[in-house]
Structures are given as C-alpha cells and as structure tokens.
N, C-alpha and C positions, 0 to 999 in steps of 0.2 A: 364468301359459301354460303346457300340458305341450308336451311335445317334438313330438307329434306339428301339432299344428297350428302351432307356429315354423318346420317345414321344409316348403320348396317341394317338390309332388310328386316332382319328379326326387332331389331330396336326400334325401326319405322313402324313397326307392324305395333309393337306396344304401346309407343307412345300414339300415333293414330288413333287406335281402341280408346286411350284414355282421355284424348280429347274431343270425342265423338260417342261418348255412353247417351248423350240427349238429345243425340243430333235431330230425331224429328221432332222431337218439342221447341228446339229451337229456331228450325227453321221454317216451322209454322210461324213464326212471330217476326218473319223478316220479311220482305218487300222482296217479289219475284219479279222474274223478268225470262218469258220464253223465247226461244230464237231459233229459228229451223230455217233451215237452208235446202230447200228440195231439191236441187238438181244433186246436191252429195249426198243428201237423207242424212244430215246431221242434226240432230237435237241437242240444245243445250237450256237446261231450266238452272239457272241462278239466282241466288239472295242476297239480299243486303246488298251495301254498298261494294263496287267494283276492288278488288283488292288483286296484287301480284299471287298469282295461282300456280298449281302443277297437278299435272292429273296422274292416278293413280289406280291401277284395275287390283280389284281383291281378289277378281276369281279367272284366273288363267281361262278356264271352259267358257266364261262369258265374253265373248270375244268384241261385241259393241258396247259396253258398259264401262264406263269410267266413274270417280267419282272426279269432282273437281274441288281440290284442299286449297286453303291458303296453306301460305309457304310458310310464314313462320309458326302461326300457333297448330297449324296440321287440323284443323276443324273444317268441316264437309260445308262447301259455302257451293254446291250444287251436283248436277250429274250432267257428261256429254255422254249420247248415243250415237252409234254409225249406225245406218242402214235400220234406221229408227222405223221406218216404214214397211223395205219390206222383209227384216226379219224382227224386230226385237216387236213392237207394238202385235204383230199376229200371237205372238206367244201367249197373250196377256188377253184373252176377250173384254176385261173391264179397259184395259186400257185402249184396244183398237176401238170400241166402243163412243170411248171420249174422246178420241183422235176423229173418228168420222163426224161425231158432233162438233167439235171444234172447229172442223171444214165446212162446216154447214152455213157457222157464221162469219170465218175467217176467208173461207174460199179456201180452193188446194192452189199450193204454191209457198214463197218463205214468208213467216212470221215474224215479227219482235213487236212483243204484248209485255210491257209493263203491267204488274197486279200488285196492289195493297196490301200489306199483309194482314193476317186473319186478324189480328186484332184492330185494324184499322178500319176494318170494315168487312160484313158480313156477306161475300159478294157470291153469288152463284151460276156466275155466268159463264159460258164453256170453255172458255180459258181457267178460269178458276177451278172446275171440275177436271180437266187436263191434269192441270199442275197438281192437284191433292191425288188423282188416282195415280199417274208415273210417280208419285212417291210410294204411294200405297204397293206397287208393285215391284220396287226396290228391295233390293236383301238389305237384310241389317248387316253394315262392316263391322257390327261390336258383339263379338263372341259370346254364346250365352254361357253366365258362369254354372260349373257343376253345381 
C-alpha cells in the first residue's frame, strides 16, 4: 500500500505540507519536462527524474489544477493542468502571454520539451519563461504560519 492511500485526509495534508515547505526552491534546482497534449488540452510540468506519482488536488474550487506528488516522500514533483488553454491560462495574463510566446517558438500543437535546471544553465528560452511563469501562478500548497 502506498503512503498516500494509508493516510487519512487530514494526516495526508499535514504530511504533504511538511514535505513541501521548500517546494519552489527545490523545483528550481531540478531539470524540467513540459508535456502538452493539444487535443485534450492537458499540460504537465514535471521535475527531476521520473518517479511513481499520485495526483493531489489541493483546492476543490480549482477544478483544473493538480499537484503531481512523489508517492513515498509526498514531495511535489510537478503539476498537471486540465483545460489549460481554454480555462486555466486565460485567468493569468502573464501565463497567457508566456503560452503565446511558447506557441510562437514551438508551434501550436503537442509539445514534449526537456529543460535543464536553473543551476545547469541560465536559459531564457520561451519554454523556460513559460515553465517559470507557470510556477509563479501556482498557488502555494503550504499554509502560511500565523
């Protein structure tokens, strides 16, 4: 049985928050992969080496956005967004602009783009700008202490 299935919702949330207090810094140091399926309008942004994952929805009001979480450690290893082009990106002007910039470079359609970590290269390509902007728009899953 994997760790996520063994934990009750409240316990899972607590473990998830503890495992991800540094998620933005950690993910900036990992290589990244952008995968986009144009027809189904699903965007995946994954970090580091492939691992067994689970999808975790943090906000019931945000139907499109799910965290991709490594099953054993509960650390965030990416995001998956449904209805990306139609619903999600238009809500964030900076993300919509980055998506359009990436479409100019990569063309409209399916993408599978591998990017080095920020430590490996100071890349300013449209794909890097897009990935960074997507993370800036992501809601922080870790509650802010009182």
